[in-house]
C-alpha positions in Angstrom: -101.5 71.4 13.4 -101.0 67.8 12.3 -99.8 66.8 15.7 -103.3 67.7 17.0 -105.0 65.7 14.3 -102.8 62.7 15.2 -104.1 63.1 18.7 -107.7 62.9 17.4 -106.7 59.8 15.4 -105.1 58.2 18.5 -108.3 58.9 20.4 -110.3 57.3 17.7 -108.1 54.2 17.9 -108.9 53.9 21.6 -112.6 54.5 20.8 -112.6 51.5 18.5 -110.9 49.5 21.2 -113.5 50.2 23.8 -116.4 49.6 21.4 -114.9 46.2 20.6 -114.3 45.6 24.3 -118.0 46.3 25.1 -119.0 43.5 22.7 -116.3 41.0 23.5 -114.9 41.5 27.0 -115.6 38.6 29.3 -112.9 38.7 32.0 -112.2 41.4 34.6 -108.9 42.2 32.9 -110.7 42.7 29.5 -113.2 45.0 31.2 -110.4 46.9 32.9 -108.7 47.3 29.5 -112.0 48.5 28.0 -112.4 51.1 30.8 -108.9 52.4 30.2 -109.6 52.6 26.5 -112.7 54.7 27.3 -110.7 57.1 29.4 -107.9 57.4 26.8 -110.2 58.0 23.9 -111.8 60.9 25.6 -108.6 62.2 27.0 -107.0 62.4 23.6 -110.2 64.0 22.1 -110.3 66.6 24.9 -106.6 67.3 24.5 -106.9 67.9 20.8 -110.1 70.1 21.2 -108.0 72.6 23.2 -106.4 73.6 19.9 -108.7 72.4 17.1 -112.3 73.5 16.8 -114.2 71.2 19.1 -117.0 70.5 16.6 -114.7 69.6 13.8 -112.4 67.5 16.1 -115.5 65.6 17.4 -116.9 65.0 13.9 -113.5 63.6 12.8 -113.2 61.5 16.0 -116.7 60.0 15.6 -116.2 59.4 11.8 -112.9 57.6 12.4 -114.4 55.6 15.2 -117.3 54.6 12.9 -114.9 53.7 10.1 -112.7 51.6 12.4 -115.5 49.8 14.2 -117.3 49.0 10.9 -114.1 47.8 9.3 -113.1 45.6 12.2 -116.6 44.2 12.3 -116.5 43.2 8.7 -112.9 42.1 8.4 -112.2 40.5 11.8 -115.6 39.5 13.2 -117.1 38.3 10.0 -120.0 40.8 9.7 -121.5 41.0 6.2 -119.6 43.0 3.6 -121.5 44.8 0.8 -120.5 47.2 -1.9 -122.8 49.8 -0.3 -121.0 49.6 3.0 -117.7 50.0 1.3 -119.0 53.0 -0.8 -120.3 54.6 2.4 -117.0 54.1 4.2 -115.2 55.7 1.3 -117.7 58.6 1.4 -117.0 58.9 5.2 -113.3 59.1 4.5 -113.8 61.9 2.0 -115.9 63.8 4.5 -113.2 63.3 7.3 -110.5 64.4 4.9 -112.5 67.4 3.8 -113.1 68.5 7.4 -109.4 68.2 8.2 -108.4 70.0 5.0 -110.8 72.9 5.4 -109.9 73.3 9.1 -106.2 73.5 8.3 -106.8 76.1 5.6 -108.9 78.3 7.9 -106.3 78.1 10.7 -103.5 79.3 8.4 
């Protein structure tokens, strides 16, 4: 079961990559890398959804993508950091963990 969740996480990593690419790509090679990241993010999500419940896998995928994109924006690109943002990111992590935990329990 964890192998499939790792596939969702890998897809989310590529999702963060293409979101960053949309904002910062300037050369044809960067746009090509962004396109490949789009393909790979959905490839891994679709692959995981063959085994995991699609709704739960998608919710975790989007949550991790949001977490990654927001974190990179704050810590790498200098977007404003606030305690409220950090609290909401922590709440998002709790929700993602809860979805994974309850899905694993139901599958056993």
